[in-house]
LOLOKOL-938521 format. One record per residue (C-alpha): residue in three letters; chain; x, y, z; residue number from 1. Coordinates in steps of 0.5 Angstrom, whole numbers. Example, Ala and Ser with C-alpha at 12.3 -4.5 7.8 and 13.67 -1.06 7.14 Angstrom:
BEGIN
- code|unit|X|Y|Z|pos
- ALA|A|25|-9|16|1 .
- SER|A|27|-2|14|2 .
END
This chain:
BEGIN
- code|unit|X|Y|Z|pos
- MET|A|21|-89|-12|1 .
- LYS|A|14|-87|-15|2 .
- LYS|A|12|-84|-8|3 .
- HIS|A|18|-80|-8|4 .
- LEU|A|17|-77|-15|5 .
- ILE|A|10|-76|-13|6 .
- LEU|A|11|-72|-7|7 .
- PHE|A|17|-68|-10|8 .
- LEU|A|12|-66|-16|9 .
- THR|A|6|-65|-11|10 .
- ILE|A|11|-60|-7|11 .
- LEU|A|14|-57|-14|12 .
- LEU|A|6|-56|-16|13 .
- ILE|A|5|-52|-10|14 .
- ILE|A|11|-48|-10|15 .
- ILE|A|9|-46|-17|16 .
- VAL|A|2|-44|-15|17 .
- ILE|A|4|-40|-9|18 .
- VAL|A|9|-36|-14|19 .
- CYS|A|3|-35|-19|20 .
- VAL|A|-2|-33|-14|21 .
- ASN|A|4|-28|-11|22 .
- ILE|A|5|-25|-18|23 .
- ILE|A|-2|-24|-19|24 .
- GLN|A|-3|-21|-13|25 .
- ASN|A|2|-16|-14|26 .
- GLN|A|0|-14|-21|27 .
- ASN|A|-7|-13|-18|28 .
- ILE|A|-4|-8|-13|29 .
- LYS|A|0|-4|-18|30 .
- LYS|A|-6|-4|-22|31 .
- GLN|A|-10|-1|-17|32 .
- LEU|A|-5|4|-15|33 .
- THR|A|-4|6|-22|34 .
- GLU|A|-12|7|-23|35 .
- PHE|A|-12|11|-16|36 .
- ASN|A|-7|16|-18|37 .
- ALA|A|-9|17|-25|38 .
- GLU|A|-16|20|-22|39 .
- TYR|A|-11|25|-19|40 .
- GLU|A|-6|25|-24|41 .
- LYS|A|-10|27|-30|42 .
- TYR|A|-11|34|-27|43 .
- THR|A|-3|35|-26|44 .
- ASN|A|1|39|-32|45 .
- THR|A|-5|42|-35|46 .
- VAL|A|-10|48|-34|47 .
- ILE|A|-16|46|-30|48 .
- TYR|A|-22|50|-28|49 .
- GLY|A|-24|52|-21|50 .
- THR|A|-30|47|-22|51 .
- ASP|A|-24|41|-23|52 .
- ILE|A|-21|44|-16|53 .
- ALA|A|-28|43|-13|54 .
- THR|A|-28|36|-15|55 .
- LEU|A|-21|34|-13|56 .
- ILE|A|-23|37|-6|57 .
- ASN|A|-29|33|-6|58 .
- LYS|A|-25|26|-8|59 .
- ALA|A|-19|28|-3|60 .
- ILE|A|-24|29|3|61 .
- ASP|A|-28|23|1|62 .
- ASN|A|-22|19|1|63 .
- ASN|A|-19|22|8|64 .
- ASN|A|-26|20|11|65 .
- LYS|A|-26|13|8|66 .
- ASN|A|-19|12|11|67 .
- ASN|A|-20|15|18|68 .
- ILE|A|-15|20|17|69 .
- SER|A|-14|24|23|70 .
- LYS|A|-15|32|24|71 .
- ASP|A|-11|36|28|72 .
- GLU|A|-14|42|33|73 .
- LYS|A|-15|46|27|74 .
- GLY|A|-19|41|23|75 .
- LEU|A|-14|40|18|76 .
- TYR|A|-12|33|15|77 .
- GLN|A|-6|30|18|78 .
- ASP|A|-1|26|13|79 .
- ASN|A|-1|19|15|80 .
- GLY|A|5|17|10|81 .
- GLN|A|0|12|7|82 .
- ASP|A|-6|14|4|83 .
- SER|A|-8|21|6|84 .
- ILE|A|-9|26|1|85 .
- LEU|A|-8|34|2|86 .
- ILE|A|-9|39|-3|87 .
- ASP|A|-6|46|-3|88 .
- ILE|A|-9|52|-7|89 .
- ILE|A|-5|58|-8|90 .
- MET|A|-9|64|-9|91 .
- ILE|A|-7|71|-12|92 .
- THR|A|-9|76|-7|93 .
- ASP|A|-6|82|-10|94 .
- GLU|A|-4|81|-17|95 .
- GLU|A|-1|88|-17|96 .
- ASN|A|4|86|-11|97 .
- GLN|A|4|79|-14|98 .
- GLU|A|2|77|-7|99 .
- THR|A|-1|70|-6|100 .
- THR|A|-4|66|0|101 .
- THR|A|-4|58|0|102 .
- TYR|A|-11|55|3|103 .
- ARG|A|-12|48|5|104 .
- MET|A|-18|44|2|105 .
- GLU|A|-21|44|9|106 .
- ASN|A|-21|51|9|107 .
- ILE|A|-25|52|2|108 .
- GLU|A|-29|46|5|109 .
- LYS|A|-31|50|11|110 .
- VAL|A|-33|56|7|111 .
- GLY|A|-37|52|2|112 .
- ILE|A|-35|48|-4|113 .
- THR|A|-41|51|-7|114 .
- GLN|A|-39|58|-5|115 .
- PHE|A|-32|56|-8|116 .
- ILE|A|-35|54|-15|117 .
- SER|A|-39|60|-15|118 .
- ASN|A|-33|65|-15|119 .
- PHE|A|-28|61|-18|120 .
- SER|A|-31|56|-23|121 .
- LEU|A|-28|59|-29|122 .
- THR|A|-22|61|-26|123 .
- THR|A|-16|57|-28|124 .
- PHE|A|-11|53|-24|125 .
- LYS|A|-5|49|-26|126 .
- SER|A|-1|44|-21|127 .
- SER|A|5|46|-19|128 .
- ASN|A|7|40|-14|129 .
- VAL|A|5|33|-13|130 .
- GLU|A|8|29|-8|131 .
- TYR|A|7|21|-7|132 .
- HIS|A|7|17|0|133 .
- GLN|A|14|13|0|134 .
- SER|A|11|7|3|135 .
- THR|A|5|6|-2|136 .
- GLY|A|7|10|-8|137 .
- LYS|A|0|14|-7|138 .
- ILE|A|-1|21|-8|139 .
- ALA|A|0|25|-2|140 .
- LYS|A|-1|32|-4|141 .
- ILE|A|-2|36|-10|142 .
- THR|A|-1|44|-10|143 .
- PHE|A|-5|48|-15|144 .
- GLU|A|-4|55|-17|145 .
- GLN|A|-8|60|-19|146 .
- LEU|A|-6|63|-26|147 .
- GLU|A|-10|69|-26|148 .
- SER|A|-14|74|-22|149 .
- ILE|A|-21|75|-23|150 .
- SER|A|-24|81|-24|151 .
- TYR|A|-31|83|-23|152 .
END
């Protein structure tokens, strides 16, 4: 009888430990997801400068390189549905006619982040769209819009 009770208690203890470990792992995953998204979400719904856009572009490119996100024939990162990050910047090209052009972060990187900062460091932007990967909940895409045109 004692052997059955000890065996039952041992099995129960093992089950409790497994459940506790799973709960802790899930909490850690949620915490990491929240911290990851917070790095990008702090720039949303607020007016930011071109220097902040440059910082975000560098973070997103580093993230995509770290996660081996593939590029298409044009050199643009592809959405992999899990941990890729894409950033679009809508720039005013003709304020009088309210014309805009959308640039992907890779286009700005090709021209040069330093050049972008030189030209747009004090230009203001605001996020207009944030998308998340359905499978992981991570930030997938952020779109920023230029708020005013720059005049020289």
